[in-house]
KOLTORKOL-367202 format. One record per atom (N, C-alpha, C): residue number from 1; chain; atom name; y, x, z. Coordinates in steps of 0.001 Angstrom, whole numbers, plus 524288, in hexadecimal, padded with zeros to 5 digits. Atoms other than C-alpha are relative to their C-alpha. Example, Ala and Ser with C-alpha at 12.3 -4.5 7.8 and 13.67 -1.06 7.14 Angstrom:
{r 1 "A" "N" {7FB5A 8037A 80000}} {r 1 "A" "CA" {7EE6C 8300C 81E78}} {r 1 "A" "C" {804B0 80384 80000}} {r 2 "A" "N" {7FB5A 7FCCC 7FFC4}} {r 2 "A" "CA" {7FBDC 83566 81BE4}} {r 2 "A" "C" {80442 7FCFE 802DA}} 
This chain:
{r 1 "A" "N" {7FB90 80495 80012}} {r 1 "A" "CA" {B0965 17668 CCE4A}} {r 1 "A" "C" {7FF8C 7FCE6 8058D}} {r 2 "A" "N" {7FECA 8017F 7F83B}} {r 2 "A" "CA" {B0FC4 1717B CDBE8}} {r 2 "A" "C" {7FD9E 7FB98 7FF4C}} {r 3 "A" "N" {800D8 8067B 7FE02}} {r 3 "A" "CA" {B0BB2 164E4 CE120}} {r 3 "A" "C" {80608 7FC51 7FEA3}} {r 4 "A" "N" {7F968 80348 8026C}} {r 4 "A" "CA" {B1A6C 15FFA CDE30}} {r 4 "A" "C" {7FDA3 7FEDE 7FAF1}} {r 5 "A" "N" {8018E 7FF60 80580}} {r 5 "A" "CA" {B170F 1642F CD05F}} {r 5 "A" "C" {7FCBE 7FB57 7FE73}} {r 6 "A" "N" {80312 80360 80173}} {r 6 "A" "CA" {B0BB1 15C3F CCF24}} {r 6 "A" "C" {801BD 7FB30 80226}} {r 7 "A" "N" {7FD9A 8054F 7FE7A}} {r 7 "A" "CA" {B129A 15037 CD7BA}} {r 7 "A" "C" {801B5 7FD80 7FAE4}} {r 8 "A" "N" {7FB7B 801EF 8052F}} {r 8 "A" "CA" {B1B3F 14FE2 CCBB0}} {r 8 "A" "C" {7FC98 7FD65 7FBFD}} {r 9 "A" "N" {80413 80127 804A5}} {r 9 "A" "CA" {B1012 14FDE CC216}} {r 9 "A" "C" {7FD2C 7FAD5 80203}} {r 10 "A" "N" {803AE 8061D 7FE20}} {r 10 "A" "CA" {B08C9 14458 CC767}} {r 10 "A" "C" {803EA 7FCB4 8032C}} {r 11 "A" "N" {7FC19 80475 7FF62}} {r 11 "A" "CA" {B140A 13E12 CCBA2}} {r 11 "A" "C" {803C2 7FC1D 7F995}} {r 12 "A" "N" {7FD6C 80289 806CB}} {r 12 "A" "CA" {B19D3 13E17 CBA66}} {r 12 "A" "C" {7FAF9 7FDEA 7FED6}} {r 13 "A" "N" {8054F 80456 8027F}} {r 13 "A" "CA" {B0ABF 1381B CB997}} {r 13 "A" "C" {7FFB5 7FCFB 801AD}} {r 14 "A" "N" {80087 8051E 7FDFC}} {r 14 "A" "CA" {B0A4E 12ECF CC27D}} {r 14 "A" "C" {805E0 7FB86 7FD83}} {r 15 "A" "N" {7FA57 8013C 804A8}} {r 15 "A" "CA" {B19F2 12B0B CBA7F}} {r 15 "A" "C" {7FD3E 7FD8E 7FE01}} {r 16 "A" "N" {8009A 7FF96 804BD}} {r 16 "A" "CA" {B12CE 12CD1 CAEB8}} {r 16 "A" "C" {7FC54 7FC39 7FF5A}} {r 17 "A" "N" {80498 802DA 7FF31}} {r 17 "A" "CA" {B0609 1255F CB258}} {r 17 "A" "C" {802F6 7F957 800A5}} {r 18 "A" "N" {7FBE6 80592 7FDEB}} {r 18 "A" "CA" {B0EB3 1189C CB7DE}} {r 18 "A" "C" {80361 7FDE8 7FB1F}} {r 19 "A" "N" {7FDB2 80150 806E4}} {r 19 "A" "CA" {B15F0 117CC CA93A}} {r 19 "A" "C" {7FC1A 7FFF7 7FE90}} {r 20 "A" "N" {8032D 80187 803DB}} {r 20 "A" "CA" {B0A5B 11814 CA2BD}} {r 20 "A" "C" {7FBEC 7F99E 8019B}} {r 21 "A" "N" {8028A 80353 7FE1B}} {r 21 "A" "CA" {B0576 10DEF CAC18}} {r 21 "A" "C" {804A0 7FAE1 80130}} {r 22 "A" "N" {7FB29 802C5 7FF06}} {r 22 "A" "CA" {B12DE 1060A CAD24}} {r 22 "A" "C" {80128 7FE14 7F82E}} {r 23 "A" "N" {7FDF8 800B2 805EE}} {r 23 "A" "CA" {B13E7 1072D C9CFA}} {r 23 "A" "C" {7FD48 7FA89 7FDCE}} {r 24 "A" "N" {8012E 80656 80323}} {r 24 "A" "CA" {B0AEA 0FAA3 C98D6}} {r 24 "A" "C" {80274 7FB61 802DA}} {r 25 "A" "N" {7FCA3 802FD 7FDE7}} {r 25 "A" "CA" {B1238 0F2F8 CA1BB}} {r 25 "A" "C" {805CC 7FDF5 7FDF2}} {r 26 "A" "N" {7FCD5 7FFFF 7FFFC}} {r 26 "A" "CA" {B1DF2 0F4BA C9D08}} {r 26 "A" "C" {80010 7FD4E 7F8C0}} {r 27 "A" "N" {80299 8026A 802F5}} {r 27 "A" "CA" {B16A7 0F2D9 C908E}} {r 27 "A" "C" {801A3 7F9DC 7FE97}} {r 28 "A" "N" {8008B 806DF 7FD94}} {r 28 "A" "CA" {B137A 0E465 C95C0}} {r 28 "A" "C" {803F0 7FD59 7FEA6}} {r 29 "A" "N" {7FB6F 8037E 7FF55}} {r 29 "A" "CA" {B201F 0E089 C98F8}} {r 29 "A" "C" {8037A 7FF22 7FA3A}} {r 30 "A" "N" {7FEB1 7FED9 8037C}} {r 30 "A" "CA" {B250F 0E39E C8B5C}} {r 30 "A" "C" {7FD56 7FCF1 7FC09}} {r 31 "A" "N" {805C0 8038F 8025F}} {r 31 "A" "CA" {B18FE 0DCC1 C85D4}} {r 31 "A" "C" {8030F 7FB23 801B3}} {r 32 "A" "N" {7FF70 80770 7FB8B}} {r 32 "A" "CA" {B1C2C 0D09B C8E75}} {r 32 "A" "C" {803F7 7FD62 7FCDB}} {r 33 "A" "N" {7FAB5 80044 8024E}} {r 33 "A" "CA" {B2B41 0D22F C8C41}} {r 33 "A" "C" {8013A 7FD73 7F975}} {r 34 "A" "N" {80021 802EF 807A5}} {r 34 "A" "CA" {B2A53 0D131 C7B57}} {r 34 "A" "C" {7FCBA 7FB80 7FFF4}} {r 35 "A" "N" {80338 80646 80148}} {r 35 "A" "CA" {B1FE1 0C6B9 C7C81}} {r 35 "A" "C" {80462 7FBF2 80424}} {r 36 "A" "N" {7FF2C 8052D 7FCF4}} {r 36 "A" "CA" {B2871 0BE79 C8677}} {r 36 "A" "C" {80478 7FFB2 7FCE7}} {r 37 "A" "N" {7FC92 7FEE8 802DA}} {r 37 "A" "CA" {B34A6 0C2B2 C7AA9}} {r 37 "A" "C" {7FE39 7FD36 7FBF3}} {r 38 "A" "N" {80069 8017F 804A7}} {r 38 "A" "CA" {B2D4A 0BE22 C6FDA}} {r 38 "A" "C" {7FFAA 7FAA6 80197}} {r 39 "A" "N" {801F4 804DF 7FE3B}} {r 39 "A" "CA" {B2827 0B0A9 C78A3}} {r 39 "A" "C" {805E8 7FE7E 7FFC0}} {r 40 "A" "N" {7FB14 80036 7FF0B}} {r 40 "A" "CA" {B3695 0AE54 C7BCC}} {r 40 "A" "C" {801B4 7FE72 7F9B9}} {r 41 "A" "N" {7FCDE 7FFFB 805D6}} {r 41 "A" "CA" {B3B6F 0B0D8 C6CF6}} {r 41 "A" "C" {7FCBE 7FB07 7FC2E}} {r 42 "A" "N" {802E0 8055A 803DE}} {r 42 "A" "CA" {B30B1 0A5E0 C6751}} {r 42 "A" "C" {8020A 7FABB 80465}} {r 43 "A" "N" {7FD9A 80617 7FFB1}} {r 43 "A" "CA" {B347E 09B97 C7155}} {r 43 "A" "C" {8057F 80022 80058}} {r 44 "A" "N" {7FA45 8039D 800A3}} {r 44 "A" "CA" {B42C3 09B6C C716F}} {r 44 "A" "C" {8003D 7FF73 7F9C1}} {r 45 "A" "N" {7FE77 801BE 806A8}} {r 45 "A" "CA" {B415B 09867 C6251}} {r 45 "A" "C" {801F2 7FA91 7FF6E}} {r 46 "A" "N" {7FC22 80585 7FFE5}} {r 46 "A" "CA" {B48E8 08B32 C6716}} {r 46 "A" "C" {804B8 800F1 80318}} {r 47 "A" "N" {7FC5F 7FF8D 7FD8E}} {r 47 "A" "CA" {B52A9 09292 C6D63}} {r 47 "A" "C" {8014C 805C3 7FA43}} {r 48 "A" "N" {7FE44 7FD24 801E6}} {r 48 "A" "CA" {B5803 09D3D C6322}} {r 48 "A" "C" {80497 8048D 80245}} {r 49 "A" "N" {7FAE6 7FDDC 7FF63}} {r 49 "A" "CA" {B640C 0A1C1 C6901}} {r 49 "A" "C" {7FE5D 801E4 805FC}} {r 50 "A" "N" {803F8 7FD13 7FA2D}} {r 50 "A" "CA" {B5A7D 0A538 C7704}} {r 50 "A" "C" {7FBF7 80320 7FD39}} {r 51 "A" "N" {80651 7FC28 802A9}} {r 51 "A" "CA" {B4EC7 0AAD8 C6D81}} {r 51 "A" "C" {804B2 804B7 7FE1B}} {r 52 "A" "N" {7FC28 7FC8E 80249}} {r 52 "A" "CA" {B5CB9 0B472 C678B}} {r 52 "A" "C" {80156 80509 8064B}} {r 53 "A" "N" {8019F 7FDF1 7FBE5}} {r 53 "A" "CA" {B5D19 0B97A C75A6}} {r 53 "A" "C" {7F9B8 8044F 7FFF5}} {r 54 "A" "N" {805A2 7FC47 8012D}} {r 54 "A" "CA" {B4ECD 0BEFD C7265}} {r 54 "A" "C" {8025E 80609 7FC58}} {r 55 "A" "N" {7FEE2 7FBAE 803FB}} {r 55 "A" "CA" {B557D 0C6E2 C67C5}} {r 55 "A" "C" {80489 8028E 7FF83}} {r 56 "A" "N" {7FB19 7FBD8 8002F}} {r 56 "A" "CA" {B5DBE 0D27C C64DF}} {r 56 "A" "C" {802FC 7FE96 7FACC}} {r 57 "A" "N" {7FEBE 8023A 8051B}} {r 57 "A" "CA" {B6793 0D143 C5DBE}} {r 57 "A" "C" {801BB 803F4 7FA4F}} {r 58 "A" "N" {7FEEF 7FBDF 80503}} {r 58 "A" "CA" {B6421 0DC35 C541A}} {r 58 "A" "C" {7FA5A 7FE5C 7FCAA}} {r 59 "A" "N" {805E8 802F9 800C9}} {r 59 "A" "CA" {B570F 0D433 C51EB}} {r 59 "A" "C" {800F0 7FEFD 7F826}} {r 60 "A" "N" {80168 8038E 804A3}} {r 60 "A" "CA" {B5215 0D295 C4424}} {r 60 "A" "C" {7FDDD 7FDD4 7FEEB}} {r 61 "A" "N" {802E0 80293 802B1}} {r 61 "A" "CA" {B4D57 0C901 C3DE0}} {r 61 "A" "C" {7FD32 7FE71 7FC28}} {r 62 "A" "N" {802A3 80058 80638}} {r 62 "A" "CA" {B43DF 0C6FF C3306}} {r 62 "A" "C" {7FD45 7FC0C 8008C}} {r 63 "A" "N" {802FE 802CE 80163}} {r 63 "A" "CA" {B3E7E 0B9D9 C2EDA}} {r 63 "A" "C" {7FEF1 800B8 7F8E2}} {r 64 "A" "N" {8013A 8006B 80682}} {r 64 "A" "CA" {B3FED 0B58B C1FBA}} {r 64 "A" "C" {80465 8029A 7FEF2}} {r 65 "A" "N" {7FA86 7FB6F 8001E}} {r 65 "A" "CA" {B4E83 0BD55 C2161}} {r 65 "A" "C" {80000 803F6 80671}} {r 66 "A" "N" {80105 7FB1C 7FD61}} {r 66 "A" "CA" {B50B6 0C7EE C2800}} {r 66 "A" "C" {8063B 7FFBB 80385}} {r 67 "A" "N" {7FB48 80029 7FC41}} {r 67 "A" "CA" {B5CAD 0C6BD C3376}} {r 67 "A" "C" {7FF54 804CE 803C1}} {r 68 "A" "N" {7FEBE 7FCC6 7FD42}} {r 68 "A" "CA" {B623E 0D214 C3876}} {r 68 "A" "C" {8044E 7FF76 804BB}} {r 69 "A" "N" {7FAB2 80045 7FCF7}} {r 69 "A" "CA" {B6E17 0CCBB C4102}} {r 69 "A" "C" {7FC80 7FB91 80150}} {r 70 "A" "N" {8033F 80396 7FA9A}} {r 70 "A" "CA" {B6616 0C682 C4D21}} {r 70 "A" "C" {805D9 7FA3A 8005D}} {r 71 "A" "N" {7FE1F 8042D 7FBDD}} {r 71 "A" "CA" {B71FB 0BD72 C5156}} {r 71 "A" "C" {805AE 7FC5F 7FAB4}} {r 72 "A" "N" {7FFA1 80166 80483}} {r 72 "A" "CA" {B74F5 0B8C4 C4230}} {r 72 "A" "C" {7FC13 7FCD7 7FD0A}} {r 73 "A" "N" {8060E 80138 80049}} {r 73 "A" "CA" {B6557 0B432 C427A}} {r 73 "A" "C" {8000A 7FAF1 802FC}} {r 74 "A" "N" {8029A 80283 7FCAB}} {r 74 "A" "CA" {B65D5 0AE17 C4D69}} {r 74 "A" "C" {8043D 7FA21 7FF5F}} {r 75 "A" "N" {7FB77 80612 7FFB9}} {r 75 "A" "CA" {B72BE 0A4EF C4B38}} {r 75 "A" "C" {7FEFA 7FE3D 7FB79}} {r 76 "A" "N" {80117 80514 803EA}} {r 76 "A" "CA" {B6BDA 0A164 C3E4F}} {r 76 "A" "C" {7FA8F 7FE05 802DC}} {r 77 "A" "N" {80545 801BC 7FFF6}} {r 77 "A" "CA" {B5EF6 09E29 C450D}} {r 77 "A" "C" {8012E 7F938 80292}} {r 78 "A" "N" {7FF9C 804A9 7FBD9}} {r 78 "A" "CA" {B657F 0954D C4FCA}} {r 78 "A" "C" {803D8 7FE09 7FCE2}} {r 79 "A" "N" {7FF06 80362 802CC}} {r 79 "A" "CA" {B6F83 08F7B C45DA}} {r 79 "A" "C" {7FB8B 7FCDC 7FB34}} {r 80 "A" "N" {8041A 800E6 803BA}} {r 80 "A" "CA" {B6422 08D7B C3C54}} {r 80 "A" "C" {7FD6C 7FAD9 80419}} {r 81 "A" "N" {804D5 803AC 7FB3B}} {r 81 "A" "CA" {B5BA3 085E7 C499C}} {r 81 "A" "C" {804F4 7FCDB 80198}} {r 82 "A" "N" {7F954 804A7 7FED3}} {r 82 "A" "CA" {B691D 07DEE C4D67}} {r 82 "A" "C" {7FEA1 7FD14 7FA29}} {r 83 "A" "N" {801E5 80128 80626}} {r 83 "A" "CA" {B6870 07A0A C3DE0}} {r 83 "A" "C" {7FA71 7FB7F 800CE}} {r 84 "A" "N" {8060C 8022B 8012B}} {r 84 "A" "CA" {B5A2F 075E1 C3FBD}} {r 84 "A" "C" {7FFFD 7FA53 802B2}} {r 85 "A" "N" {80136 802D6 7FAC5}} {r 85 "A" "CA" {B5B8A 06E86 C4BE0}} {r 85 "A" "C" {805FA 7FDA1 7FF73}} {r 86 "A" "N" {7FBB3 80456 8003E}} {r 86 "A" "CA" {B692E 06772 C4872}} {r 86 "A" "C" {7FE99 7FCEB 7FBEA}} {r 87 "A" "N" {8019D 8012F 804EE}} {r 87 "A" "CA" {B629E 06346 C3BD6}} {r 87 "A" "C" {7F98C 7FB47 802A7}} {r 88 "A" "N" {80396 8038B 7FCF4}} {r 88 "A" "CA" {B5617 05D99 C4507}} {r 88 "A" "C" {800D7 7FD13 803F6}} {r 89 "A" "N" {7FEE4 80505 7FCBB}} {r 89 "A" "CA" {B5EAA 055B5 C4DE8}} {r 89 "A" "C" {7FF6E 803FC 80664}} {r 90 "A" "N" {800A2 7FFCE 7FBF0}} {r 90 "A" "CA" {B5945 05EA1 C59EB}} {r 90 "A" "C" {7FF1D 806F9 7FFE6}} {r 91 "A" "N" {802F1 7FA3D 7FFE5}} {r 91 "A" "CA" {B5378 06D78 C5F01}} {r 91 "A" "C" {7F7BB 7FF18 7FE73}} {r 92 "A" "N" {8043A 7FC87 803E6}} {r 92 "A" "CA" {B4772 0739C C56CC}} {r 92 "A" "C" {7FD54 802B5 807DD}} {r 93 "A" "N" {80329 7FE9C 7FD3B}} {r 93 "A" "CA" {B3C74 07670 C603B}} {r 93 "A" "C" {7FC6D 802E6 8001E}} {r 94 "A" "N" {80359 7FDA1 8007B}} {r 94 "A" "CA" {B3550 08213 C5FB4}} {r 94 "A" "C" {7FC80 801A8 8015F}} {r 95 "A" "N" {803F0 7FF7C 7FB82}} {r 95 "A" "CA" {B2726 086B2 C65E7}} {r 95 "A" "C" {7FED2 804B7 7FBB8}} {r 96 "A" "N" {801CC 7FB7E 80190}} {r 96 "A" "CA" {B2553 09449 C62EC}} {r 96 "A" "C" {7F9FC 80287 80099}} {r 97 "A" "N" {804E4 7FD69 7FC9C}} {r 97 "A" "CA" {B1884 09BB7 C6415}} {r 97 "A" "C" {7FF8F 80599 7FE6D}} {r 98 "A" "N" {80025 7FC31 801C4}} {r 98 "A" "CA" {B1632 0A9BB C62BE}} {r 98 "A" "C" {7F9AB 8011F 7FFF2}} {r 99 "A" "N" {8064A 80002 8014F}} {r 99 "A" "CA" {B0863 0AE89 C5EDF}} {r 99 "A" "C" {7FD97 80575 7FF1D}} {r 100 "A" "N" {801A9 7FB4A 8038E}} {r 100 "A" "CA" {B015E 0BB9E C5E38}} {r 100 "A" "C" {803A0 8053B 800DC}} {r 101 "A" "N" {7FBE7 7FCA6 7FDC0}} {r 101 "A" "CA" {B0CA6 0C376 C6448}} {r 101 "A" "C" {8008E 805A0 7FF50}} {r 102 "A" "N" {80213 7F990 8035D}} {r 102 "A" "CA" {B0B2D 0D289 C5FA9}} {r 102 "A" "C" {803CB 80422 80445}} {r 103 "A" "N" {7F770 7FF47 7FD08}} {r 103 "A" "CA" {B15B6 0DA74 C69C3}} {r 103 "A" "C" {7FC1E 8058C 800D9}} {r 104 "A" "N" {80224 7F98A 7FF99}} {r 104 "A" "CA" {B1473 0EAE4 C6665}} {r 104 "A" "C" {8072B 802B5 804E9}} {r 105 "A" "N" {7FC90 7FD66 7FD22}} {r 105 "A" "CA" {B1D44 0F231 C70A1}} {r 105 "A" "C" {80165 80478 7FE81}} {r 106 "A" "N" {7FFB9 7FA63 8012F}} {r 106 "A" "CA" {B23B2 0FE85 C6C61}} {r 106 "A" "C" {804DD 8009B 80530}} {r 107 "A" "N" {7FBE7 7FFC0 7FCC4}} {r 107 "A" "CA" {B2C68 1020A C7826}} {r 107 "A" "C" {8030F 7FABA 80089}} {r 108 "A" "N" {7FB49 80527 7FD9F}} {r 108 "A" "CA" {B390C 0F723 C79BE}} {r 108 "A" "C" {800EA 7FCE4 7F97B}} {r 109 "A" "N" {80069 804BD 80561}} {r 109 "A" "CA" {B35C7 0F249 C6A8D}} {r 109 "A" "C" {7F9C8 7FE4B 8013F}} {r 110 "A" "N" {80681 8038D 8020A}} {r 110 "A" "CA" {B29B7 0E81F C6877}} {r 110 "A" "C" {80224 7FD27 7FC9B}} {r 111 "A" "N" {8009D 801A8 804AE}} {r 111 "A" "CA" {B26AA 0E3B3 C5C6A}} {r 111 "A" "C" {7FB50 7FB17 8027A}} {r 112 "A" "N" {80458 802F7 7FE71}} {r 112 "A" "CA" {B1F57 0D82F C5E5E}} {r 112 "A" "C" {7FDB7 7F821 7FB02}} {r 113 "A" "N" {80060 80352 80282}} {r 113 "A" "CA" {B19AE 0CD79 C5473}} {r 113 "A" "C" {7FD64 7FC0C 80270}} {r 114 "A" "N" {802A7 8061E 7FEC1}} {r 114 "A" "CA" {B1335 0BE19 C5448}} {r 114 "A" "C" {80061 7FC5B 7FC8A}} {r 115 "A" "N" {7FF49 801A0 8034A}} {r 115 "A" "CA" {B11E9 0B44B C4D5B}} {r 115 "A" "C" {80370 7F8C9 80487}} {r 116 "A" "N" {7FE5D 8054F 7FCB2}} {r 116 "A" "CA" {B1C34 0A7C7 C52DE}} {r 116 "A" "C" {7FFD6 7FBCE 7FC8B}} {r 117 "A" "N" {7FFA7 8066B 801FA}} {r 117 "A" "CA" {B1A33 0997A C506D}} {r 117 "A" "C" {8038D 7FD2A 801E8}} {r 118 "A" "N" {7FADC 8032B 7FD01}} {r 118 "A" "CA" {B2420 08E85 C5267}} {r 118 "A" "C" {7FBED 7FBE3 7FE90}} {r 119 "A" "N" {7FFEA 806F7 802C0}} {r 119 "A" "CA" {B221F 08046 C531C}} {r 119 "A" "C" {804B3 7FE54 801A3}} {r 120 "A" "N" {7FC8A 8012F 80014}} {r 120 "A" "CA" {B2DE7 07A54 C50A0}} {r 120 "A" "C" {800F7 7F83B 7FE7D}} {r 121 "A" "N" {7FF61 8069F 80039}} {r 121 "A" "CA" {B3190 06B38 C5396}} {r 121 "A" "C" {806A0 80034 80152}} {r 122 "A" "N" {7F8E5 802C6 80106}} {r 122 "A" "CA" {B4108 0685C C4C8B}} {r 122 "A" "C" {7FF18 7FA76 80495}} {r 123 "A" "N" {7FD77 80447 7FDB5}} {r 123 "A" "CA" {B46F7 05DED C5521}} {r 123 "A" "C" {8006C 7FBF8 7FC18}} {r 124 "A" "N" {7FE7F 805AD 80363}} {r 124 "A" "CA" {B4577 04F11 C4EB3}} {r 124 "A" "C" {7FC25 802FD 7FC9E}} {r 125 "A" "N" {8033A 800D7 805C2}} {r 125 "A" "CA" {B3A11 0560F C44C7}} {r 125 "A" "C" {7F9F8 80216 80364}} {r 126 "A" "N" {8061E 7FDBF 7FFB2}} {r 126 "A" "CA" {B2AB5 05873 C43FA}} {r 126 "A" "C" {8003A 808D6 80123}} {r 127 "A" "N" {801BC 7FA19 7FFC3}} {r 127 "A" "CA" {B2769 06540 C4853}} {r 127 "A" "C" {7FF0F 802A7 7FAB1}} {r 128 "A" "N" {802D7 7FE19 80366}} {r 128 "A" "CA" {B264E 06E77 C3F92}} {r 128 "A" "C" {7F9F1 80318 7FDBB}} {r 129 "A" "N" {805EA 7FE72 7FF2A}} {r 129 "A" "CA" {B188E 07311 C3A93}} {r 129 "A" "C" {80013 8054D 801AD}} {r 130 "A" "N" {801B9 7F8A6 7FD2E}} {r 130 "A" "CA" {B1308 07EE1 C40AE}} {r 130 "A" "C" {80022 80410 7FB1D}} {r 131 "A" "N" {80092 7FBDB 8038B}} {r 131 "A" "CA" {B13F7 08A79 C38FB}} {r 131 "A" "C" {7FB84 8061B 80424}} {r 132 "A" "N" {803B5 7FC60 7FB7A}} {r 132 "A" "CA" {B0950 097A8 C3BA4}} {r 132 "A" "C" {80448 8049F 8006E}} {r 133 "A" "N" {7FC7A 7FBFD 7FA0B}} {r 133 "A" "CA" {B167E 09E31 C419C}} {r 133 "A" "C" {80094 8059E 7FABE}} {r 134 "A" "N" {7FA66 7FD72 80246}} {r 134 "A" "CA" {B1E20 0AAA3 C3C52}} {r 134 "A" "C" {7FC58 80557 80325}} {r 135 "A" "N" {7FEE7 7FBFB 7FD7B}} {r 135 "A" "CA" {B1BE8 0B9D4 C405F}} {r 135 "A" "C" {803B8 800CC 800C1}} {r 136 "A" "N" {7FAFF 7FEA6 7FD18}} {r 136 "A" "CA" {B2564 0BF2A C4912}} {r 136 "A" "C" {7FE51 806A3 8014F}} {r 137 "A" "N" {80050 7FAF8 7FE14}} {r 137 "A" "CA" {B280F 0CC08 C4AF2}} {r 137 "A" "C" {804F6 8009D 80466}} {r 138 "A" "N" {7FC6B 80065 7FC2E}} {r 138 "A" "CA" {B30F6 0CFF3 C55B5}} {r 138 "A" "C" {80171 8064E 8006F}} {r 139 "A" "N" {7FCDF 7F898 7FEA0}} {r 139 "A" "CA" {B3786 0DEE9 C57F6}} {r 139 "A" "C" {801DD 7FDFE 803E1}} {r 140 "A" "N" {7FBDD 80198 7FBA8}} {r 140 "A" "CA" {B3CAC 0DE08 C67B1}} {r 140 "A" "C" {801F2 805C3 8023E}} {r 141 "A" "N" {7FE03 7FB91 7FCC0}} {r 141 "A" "CA" {B439B 0E835 C6EBD}} {r 141 "A" "C" {801CA 7FF76 804C8}} {r 142 "A" "N" {7FDD2 801DC 7F9C3}} {r 142 "A" "CA" {B4631 0EB3C C7D30}} {r 142 "A" "C" {803A1 80335 8004E}} {r 143 "A" "N" {7F926 7FC74 7FE77}} {r 143 "A" "CA" {B5349 0EDB0 C8140}} {r 143 "A" "C" {80242 7FF1B 805A8}} {r 144 "A" "N" {7FCB3 80217 7F978}} {r 144 "A" "CA" {B578A 0EC63 C9029}} {r 144 "A" "C" {7FC4E 7FE32 800E3}} {r 145 "A" "N" {80325 8009C 7FEBD}} {r 145 "A" "CA" {B4B2A 0E9CC C925F}} {r 145 "A" "C" {7FE1A 7F906 7FCB4}} {r 146 "A" "N" {801AE 8059D 8017B}} {r 146 "A" "CA" {B4A92 0DCD2 C8AF5}} {r 146 "A" "C" {80039 7FFD7 7F88C}} {r 147 "A" "N" {801E5 7FF21 80554}} {r 147 "A" "CA" {B42A3 0DA94 C7C89}} {r 147 "A" "C" {803DA 7FC06 7FEE8}} {r 148 "A" "N" {7FD4F 802CD 8025F}} {r 148 "A" "CA" {B4B13 0D55B C72C0}} {r 148 "A" "C" {7FC0A 8001A 7F9F3}} {r 149 "A" "N" {8039A 7FF5C 804B3}} {r 149 "A" "CA" {B4611 0D01C C6512}} {r 149 "A" "C" {80419 80422 7FB93}} {r 150 "A" "N" {7FD6B 7FDE7 802DD}} {r 150 "A" "CA" {B4BF4 0DB18 C5B11}} {r 150 "A" "C" {7FF7B 8005F 7F8A3}} {r 151 "A" "N" {801AD 803C8 806BC}} {r 151 "A" "CA" {B444D 0D510 C4CDC}} {r 151 "A" "C" {7FB89 7FE84 80282}} {r 152 "A" "N" {801F2 8061B 80071}} {r 152 "A" "CA" {B3E91 0C9A1 C4A7F}} {r 152 "A" "C" {7FDD3 800E9 7FA73}} {r 153 "A" "N" {802F7 80008 804B8}} {r 153 "A" "CA" {B3479 0CA7A C3E54}} {r 153 "A" "C" {7FEC2 7F988 7FE2E}} {r 154 "A" "N" {80437 803F0 80014}} {r 154 "A" "CA" {B2F68 0BB6B C3958}} {r 154 "A" "C" {7FE52 801A4 7FAD9}} {r 155 "A" "N" {80366 803B3 80605}} {r 155 "A" "CA" {B249F 0B868 C2F51}} {r 155 "A" "C" {7FCF8 7FDDE 80001}} {r 156 "A" "N" {8032D 80503 7FEB0}} {r 156 "A" "CA" {B1D34 0AED2 C2BE3}} {r 156 "A" "C" {7F983 80289 801AD}} {r 157 "A" "N" {8047D 800A5 7FC8F}} {r 157 "A" "CA" {B0F32 0AD0A C33AE}} {r 157 "A" "C" {7FC0D 800BF 7FA0C}} {r 158 "A" "N" {802B7 800F7 8053C}} {r 158 "A" "CA" {B0595 0AF67 C279C}} {r 158 "A" "C" {7FDB7 7FC8C 7FD39}} {r 159 "A" "N" {80229 806C9 80291}} {r 159 "A" "CA" {AFFF3 0A2EA C2814}} {r 159 "A" "C" {80348 7FD60 7FDCE}} {r 160 "A" "N" {7FCAB 80655 80203}} {r 160 "A" "CA" {B0A7E 09C22 C216B}} {r 160 "A" "C" {80408 800C8 7FBEC}} 
């Protein structure tokens, strides 16, 4: 084997090793990015219009019903929120807590599950009593470098 061939093999080996060394860093960045989307999703419960920016147009949402038309689903949520706030005479404040998140990455797809609890403070009313929250599973898809929520499934926490 010539020196040139050995140099090429060595170069190829070094590139492969560099890729292996960098891969965990890319994985860690995706994990952080997905966690940031989840945190923002919770923080934006007060602003459903901004929260919608985190959600893909093709999202399917399952709560007590299945919604596969994201635009109509969001319009219903916003209309219901506005009607409740009109009845209460002002904006309802939501404080959301995300607990025990678990995230699995599969390339450009992430599956996250966590317990989400709300502290709800309707305008001119007593706070809504705390509840044990709900289990949330999100499927996120990465396109163009951004993570978007493609599927949401919510179910009651086993404590309620």
